[in-house]
Phi, psi and omega in degrees: 000136178254131176252133178254109177254002182273130183300338181295343180259354182273113179281130179226142179219148173248119182212168174280149180285307185295303184272344179072021179289129181271131177257320183203153177218162177265175183299323179298320178298312181295313183290324180291317183266350174081021179249155170268163178300322180298322179289332184267318188298128178086357179255156179269157178297330177291315179301321180277344182068037184290326179274127180296326183227111182293335176297320177298317178299316179297322178296320178296315179298318179297316178299317180296315181296321183281325187246350182078007178198159176206143177205157180153213182247141180221147177255119178251158179246122178288166179304326180287348184098352180296138177277127179242118179264125186231154166268142181224161174211124173242138172208158179279000000 
């Protein structure tokens, strides 16, 4: 098992919770998913189809709304269509 503790591999995004509008992302987010900042900024995660399974996204949002935090595993879809499985953590 490989553990990544280097910040260059940590994907980070700033977005709204409800609408999922993306404001900013880091280089790891762009390089892993294959998008430029221009392609991501101002668009919603739904519009881009970033979540492989929207039911999974809704469950994460519900957990966040109920508990003020959410963490676990999520499947994202890269621009190429490749499935990327990530660990995530959201907190207020």
